[in-house]
BAGURO-965514 format. One line per field, with one value per residue (C-alpha): x negated, y negated, z negated; residue number from 1. Coordinates in pm, 1 decimal. Example, Ala and Ser with C-alpha at 12.3 -4.5 7.8 and 13.67 -1.06 7.14 Angstrom:
<pts>
c1 <- c(-1230.0, -1367.0)
c2 <- c(450.0, 106.0)
c3 <- c(-780.0, -714.0)
seq <- c(1, 2)
</pts>
This chain:
<pts>
c1 <- c(-11187.7, -11147.3, -11150.5, -11511.2, -11432.1, -11308.2, -11605.5, -11832.7, -11643.3, -11648.4, -11976.4, -12212.1, -12388.6, -12067.7, -11927.7, -12239.0, -12238.9, -11868.0, -11898.2, -12197.4, -12005.1, -11710.4, -11862.2, -12207.8, -12142.5, -12466.1, -12331.4, -12025.7, -11945.0, -11663.6, -11594.7, -11259.1, -11294.4, -11259.2, -10950.1, -11076.6, -11155.2, -11524.4, -11686.3, -11799.8, -12168.5, -12336.2, -12539.5, -12888.7, -13151.0, -13497.9, -13344.8, -12989.2, -12751.1, -12391.7, -12152.5, -11986.8, -11621.9, -11390.7, -11259.8, -11117.2, -11293.5, -11265.2, -11355.0, -11256.9, -11114.2, -11041.2, -10801.1, -10719.4, -10445.9, -10283.7, -10227.7, -10248.3, -9905.7, -9908.1, -10131.3, -10266.6, -10446.1, -10592.2, -10750.5, -10814.8, -10913.9, -11157.7, -11182.4, -11510.5, -11481.9, -11729.8, -11522.5, -11442.8, -11077.5, -11157.1, -11390.5, -11124.1, -10860.4, -11097.7, -11169.3, -10799.6, -10697.9, -10980.5, -10896.3, -10526.9, -10555.1, -10880.6, -10984.9, -10638.6, -10465.8, -10732.8, -10959.0, -10694.4, -10386.2, -10418.7, -10690.2, -10570.4, -10222.1, -10357.5, -10418.9, -10046.3, -9863.1, -9564.4, -9493.6, -9631.7, -9901.9, -9782.7, -9864.8, -9908.7, -10044.6, -10222.6, -10302.8, -10354.1, -10358.2, -10470.9, -10494.0, -10669.4, -10486.3, -10668.8, -10753.0, -10504.5, -10617.0, -10316.0, -10352.3, -10082.6, -10119.9, -9866.0, -9809.6, -9584.4, -9452.5, -9358.3, -9003.9, -9132.3, -9037.6, -9266.0, -9389.5, -9571.2, -9810.5, -9883.7, -10144.5, -10276.6, -10611.4, -10787.2, -11074.7, -11260.7, -11237.5, -11160.9, -10879.5, -10531.1, -10269.8, -9923.7, -9616.5, -9564.7, -9915.7, -9862.5, -9528.3, -9689.8, -9952.3, -9667.6, -9472.1, -9182.5, -9007.8, -8912.0, -8541.3, -8590.8, -8789.5, -8528.4, -8253.0, -8450.4, -8568.5, -8212.4, -8088.2, -8385.4, -8332.8, -7959.1, -8036.0, -8280.8, -8009.5, -7767.4, -8034.4, -8059.2, -7698.2, -7483.3, -7450.2, -7313.7, -7064.5, -6941.7, -6928.4, -6866.8, -6734.4, -6562.2, -6901.2, -7119.4, -7058.0, -6874.6, -6811.0, -6877.8, -7234.4, -7310.1, -7146.5, -7363.5, -7678.6, -7604.2, -7527.7, -7863.5, -8041.6, -7886.7, -7910.1, -8087.1, -8332.1, -8426.4, -8465.1, -8685.3, -8906.7, -8953.8, -9306.8, -9449.7, -9752.1, -9893.6, -9947.3, -10202.1, -9994.6, -9987.0, -9615.9, -9452.9, -9328.6, -9115.2, -9210.1, -8910.0, -8699.7, -8397.8, -8163.3, -7952.7, -7731.2, -7845.5, -7794.4, -7801.1, -7927.9, -8284.5, -8502.8, -8776.8, -9004.5, -9011.8, -9217.8, -9012.4, -9162.4, -8932.7, -9031.4, -8949.6, -8703.2, -8359.9, -8050.4, -7892.6, -7587.9, -7406.7, -7490.4, -7239.5, -7279.3, -7031.6, -6961.2, -6605.2, -6745.7, -6823.3, -6461.1)
c2 <- c(-6881.0, -6956.4, -7333.3, -7441.4, -7799.9, -7674.8, -7445.8, -7740.3, -7957.9, -7701.6, -7526.6, -7397.3, -7728.3, -7927.8, -7660.4, -7657.4, -8033.1, -8041.9, -7780.3, -7953.4, -8280.5, -8114.7, -7884.7, -8022.9, -8392.2, -8414.9, -8594.2, -8768.5, -8730.8, -8982.4, -9253.2, -9422.9, -9788.4, -9831.0, -10007.2, -10018.8, -10355.2, -10442.4, -10343.3, -10619.8, -10700.0, -10502.3, -10665.7, -10748.4, -10496.7, -10411.8, -10187.0, -10311.9, -10059.5, -10071.8, -9777.0, -9695.4, -9785.9, -9483.6, -9386.4, -9117.4, -9028.7, -8780.1, -8417.3, -8364.7, -8575.0, -8502.3, -8591.9, -8391.2, -8328.7, -7987.5, -7827.6, -8176.2, -8267.4, -8302.5, -8556.3, -8420.8, -8608.9, -8447.7, -8615.9, -8418.8, -8614.6, -8555.1, -8735.2, -8911.9, -8845.9, -8655.0, -8398.9, -8030.5, -8120.4, -8339.1, -8078.4, -7811.5, -8030.5, -8102.0, -7732.0, -7639.6, -7908.3, -7814.3, -7446.0, -7498.2, -7757.9, -7662.8, -7306.4, -7149.2, -7377.6, -7467.7, -7164.7, -6905.1, -7027.3, -7340.8, -7248.0, -6895.6, -7043.9, -7277.8, -6970.2, -6895.9, -6976.8, -7134.7, -7314.2, -7616.5, -7677.0, -7624.5, -7988.6, -8271.1, -8490.5, -8453.1, -8788.7, -8943.6, -9272.9, -9377.3, -9665.9, -9752.8, -9954.9, -9989.8, -9638.0, -9473.6, -9331.8, -9220.7, -9020.7, -8877.3, -8637.7, -8647.2, -8358.8, -8395.0, -8124.1, -8155.3, -8264.8, -8550.0, -8394.5, -8537.5, -8354.1, -8557.6, -8418.6, -8678.3, -8660.2, -8896.2, -8899.5, -9096.7, -9302.3, -9294.2, -8918.3, -8767.8, -8566.9, -8528.0, -8763.6, -8650.7, -8834.0, -8977.8, -9123.5, -9283.2, -9425.9, -9557.2, -9738.1, -9892.1, -9991.6, -9758.2, -9480.0, -9138.7, -9221.4, -9551.7, -9386.5, -9115.6, -9372.7, -9584.9, -9281.7, -9150.6, -9481.3, -9508.4, -9156.7, -9218.4, -9539.1, -9354.6, -9100.3, -9374.7, -9557.2, -9244.1, -9126.2, -9428.3, -9584.3, -9265.8, -9205.5, -9564.0, -9647.3, -9312.4, -9057.1, -8862.5, -8777.6, -8770.8, -8404.4, -8221.8, -8441.3, -8143.5, -8115.8, -8475.6, -8430.5, -8125.1, -8308.5, -8605.3, -8372.5, -8197.2, -8533.6, -8649.3, -8316.6, -8304.8, -8052.3, -8286.1, -8585.1, -8367.9, -8312.6, -8685.9, -8794.8, -9138.5, -9294.8, -9646.8, -9795.9, -10043.8, -10337.4, -10190.7, -10111.1, -9803.3, -9574.8, -9261.1, -8968.2, -8742.1, -8544.8, -8664.8, -8403.0, -8479.4, -8304.8, -8344.1, -8022.8, -7831.5, -7901.1, -8024.6, -8245.3, -8506.5, -8641.7, -9017.9, -9259.2, -9554.9, -9868.6, -9915.5, -10281.0, -10395.8, -10161.2, -10294.9, -10085.9, -9955.4, -10154.6, -9819.5, -9715.0, -9492.8, -9205.1, -8984.3, -8933.9, -9046.8, -9396.0, -9401.8, -9367.1)
c3 <- c(-9137.9, -8770.6, -8795.6, -8786.0, -8890.3, -9225.8, -9270.4, -9203.4, -9453.4, -9725.3, -9658.9, -9918.4, -9969.1, -10017.8, -10245.6, -10459.1, -10495.1, -10572.7, -10842.2, -10987.7, -10997.9, -11164.1, -11420.7, -11488.3, -11439.4, -11243.1, -10938.3, -10799.7, -10431.0, -10439.3, -10692.9, -10745.2, -10847.7, -11221.6, -11346.0, -11702.3, -11854.2, -11844.8, -12176.3, -12404.9, -12413.5, -12691.5, -12963.6, -12845.8, -12950.2, -12836.3, -12569.4, -12497.8, -12348.9, -12234.4, -12251.5, -11917.7, -11883.9, -11898.8, -11558.9, -11333.5, -11010.4, -10724.5, -10776.8, -10413.4, -10127.5, -9762.7, -9481.1, -9171.3, -8913.6, -8940.0, -8598.7, -8442.5, -8580.8, -8961.2, -9135.1, -9463.6, -9739.6, -10051.6, -10353.1, -10672.6, -10986.3, -11267.5, -11600.3, -11667.6, -12041.3, -12253.0, -12441.3, -12421.6, -12369.1, -12068.3, -11920.2, -11967.4, -11798.7, -11510.8, -11463.4, -11474.2, -11222.9, -10987.5, -11013.8, -10936.1, -10664.7, -10495.0, -10569.4, -10569.1, -10319.5, -10065.9, -10085.1, -10162.6, -9977.7, -9770.4, -9526.9, -9445.4, -9405.7, -9140.6, -8924.5, -8903.7, -8582.2, -8759.0, -9082.6, -9264.0, -9521.9, -9877.9, -9948.7, -9703.4, -9982.4, -10314.9, -10472.9, -10812.6, -10996.6, -11341.5, -11586.4, -11912.3, -12177.2, -12506.7, -12620.4, -12381.8, -12047.7, -11839.8, -11520.4, -11295.5, -11003.5, -10719.9, -10479.9, -10176.4, -9944.0, -9580.1, -9673.7, -9889.2, -10223.7, -10489.9, -10798.5, -11064.7, -11325.2, -11597.9, -11872.4, -12141.8, -12321.2, -12591.2, -12455.0, -12786.4, -12851.7, -12510.5, -12667.7, -12520.0, -12662.8, -12764.5, -12630.0, -12979.2, -12977.9, -12635.5, -12746.8, -13064.8, -12857.4, -12656.5, -12966.1, -12884.5, -13075.8, -12944.0, -12972.0, -12793.1, -12515.0, -12463.8, -12431.2, -12186.0, -11985.1, -11959.5, -11818.7, -11581.4, -11439.2, -11405.7, -11219.1, -10991.5, -10911.4, -10806.0, -10609.1, -10395.4, -10387.0, -10465.5, -10123.3, -9967.9, -10246.1, -10255.1, -9886.6, -9713.0, -9964.4, -9686.0, -9528.0, -9840.0, -9913.3, -10190.2, -10490.0, -10717.6, -10588.7, -10681.6, -11021.3, -11088.6, -10977.4, -11204.0, -11494.8, -11446.7, -11426.7, -11756.0, -11939.0, -12273.9, -12131.2, -11847.8, -12080.8, -12304.0, -11999.6, -11935.1, -12026.1, -12113.8, -11943.4, -11937.8, -11592.5, -11460.6, -11588.9, -11937.9, -11908.0, -12054.9, -11776.3, -11776.4, -11553.3, -11500.6, -11255.3, -11058.2, -10912.3, -10608.8, -10355.0, -9996.5, -9806.1, -10134.3, -10483.8, -10490.8, -10708.5, -10695.5, -10967.2, -11018.5, -11225.5, -11345.8, -11502.5, -11801.5, -11833.5, -11480.5, -11309.5, -11220.9, -11284.6, -10964.8, -10851.1, -10821.1, -11177.7, -11357.4, -11600.8, -11417.0, -11048.4, -11118.6, -11158.6, -10786.1, -10679.1)
seq <- c(1, 2, 3, 4, 5, 6, 7, 8, 9, 10, 11, 12, 13, 14, 15, 16, 17, 18, 19, 20, 21, 22, 23, 24, 25, 26, 27, 28, 29, 30, 31, 32, 33, 34, 35, 36, 37, 38, 39, 40, 41, 42, 43, 44, 45, 46, 47, 48, 49, 50, 51, 52, 53, 54, 55, 56, 57, 58, 59, 60, 61, 62, 63, 64, 65, 66, 67, 68, 69, 70, 71, 72, 73, 74, 75, 76, 77, 78, 79, 80, 81, 82, 83, 84, 85, 86, 87, 88, 89, 90, 91, 92, 93, 94, 95, 96, 97, 98, 99, 100, 101, 102, 103, 104, 105, 106, 107, 108, 109, 110, 111, 112, 113, 114, 115, 116, 117, 118, 119, 120, 121, 122, 123, 124, 125, 126, 127, 128, 129, 130, 131, 132, 133, 134, 135, 136, 137, 138, 139, 140, 141, 142, 143, 144, 145, 146, 147, 148, 149, 150, 151, 152, 153, 154, 155, 156, 157, 158, 159, 160, 161, 162, 163, 164, 165, 166, 167, 168, 169, 170, 171, 172, 173, 174, 175, 176, 177, 178, 179, 180, 181, 182, 183, 184, 185, 186, 187, 188, 189, 190, 191, 192, 193, 194, 195, 196, 197, 198, 199, 200, 201, 202, 203, 204, 205, 206, 207, 208, 209, 210, 211, 212, 213, 214, 215, 216, 217, 218, 219, 220, 221, 222, 223, 224, 225, 226, 227, 228, 229, 230, 231, 232, 233, 234, 235, 236, 237, 238, 239, 240, 241, 242, 243, 244, 245, 246, 247, 248, 249, 250, 251, 252, 253, 254, 255, 256, 257, 258, 259, 260, 261, 262, 263, 264, 265, 266, 267, 268, 269, 270, 271, 272, 273, 274, 275)
</pts>
């Protein structure tokens, strides 16, 4: 690569340490502060020990300015859980977001005279509630379109949790979650599109485009895609996709706290409700 600053950042030494941290668990270059509750003191023995709190930390983190005009920030997570499932998830995430994206696409792309980075931001957040560790990765392109990748794991076993298991931990049923997620995604659609349709329908664009976007947002297939996670407040959240019509059909992923969100004042289940 032509950019020496990137070669220096991701030289052989840094790469070796990063891979060691990821696959061997021998070192951590960056550590995210744990949001897990402090473990209880163990029973006193001749050699008292305390198990580390489960957490998620950085497998990789960097910030730079692309071509002196686009600020980029990348943070790739790894699970600090001892299981084959967690190690496999860590390896897959690292492969997709670092090896394939940064080594295979991002840096050569920086040599181009025109264009933008594929992502301006890769970030993550996580929370531990009881035996549930939830983590979600957010990627954002130059137009601000978010994509969210959620996952849930058992703290005690390190295994992946099914949506039903997460909902059970939250005291919710699948039917109840679907109903709440559908309303939350509908509300998110109107939060984004309602003002234009209510106050300036003559300039908002074709009514049919908004109707199609709302129909896609509320489709059974899209509700099937919605995934549960537990946030840092212990609240059940829905991660799903909202479609909207702004210069053509597009979509953005959202994470809605089902315990605290407020229904949009423009809420309606059809576009006809906005007229």
